[in-house]
C-alpha positions in Angstrom: -55.1 44.6 10.9 -52.3 42.4 12.2 -51.6 42.1 15.8 -48.3 43.1 17.3 -45.7 40.6 17.7 -45.7 38.9 21.0 -42.5 38.9 23.1 -42.1 35.4 24.4 -40.1 34.3 27.3 -37.5 31.6 27.0 -39.9 29.3 28.9 -42.8 30.1 26.4 -40.6 29.5 23.5 -39.5 26.0 24.7 -43.1 25.1 25.5 -44.1 26.1 21.9 -41.2 24.2 20.5 -42.1 21.0 22.4 -45.8 21.3 21.3 -44.8 22.0 17.8 -42.4 19.0 17.8 -45.1 16.6 19.1 -47.4 18.0 16.1 -44.7 17.2 13.6 -44.2 13.7 15.1 -47.9 13.1 14.7 -47.9 14.5 11.1 -45.2 12.1 10.2 -47.4 9.3 11.5 -50.2 10.3 9.1 -52.4 12.2 11.7 -53.3 15.4 10.0 -56.0 17.0 12.1 -54.6 18.1 15.4 -57.0 20.5 17.1 -55.4 19.7 20.6 -52.0 20.9 19.5 -53.5 23.9 18.0 -55.3 24.7 21.5 -52.4 24.1 23.5 -50.1 26.5 21.3 -52.8 29.1 21.4 -53.1 28.7 25.2 -49.3 29.6 25.6 -49.8 32.5 23.2 -52.9 33.7 25.2 -51.0 33.6 28.4 -48.2 35.6 26.7 -50.8 38.3 25.7 -52.2 38.5 29.2 -48.5 38.9 30.7 -47.7 41.6 28.2 -51.1 43.4 29.1 -50.5 43.4 32.9 -47.0 45.0 32.2 -48.5 48.0 30.5 
């Protein structure tokens, strides 16, 4: 079952955009395995989930 779509704040979107941009720059340099980028993006999404749970 898929999880509901997260509602991200403008700041969270900007953080994810910056994290993904850094990942793209690394990929262009030939670095394919980027677990730190994945962890950072997942941390932002997890914070959004916690924030959404508090509002309910």
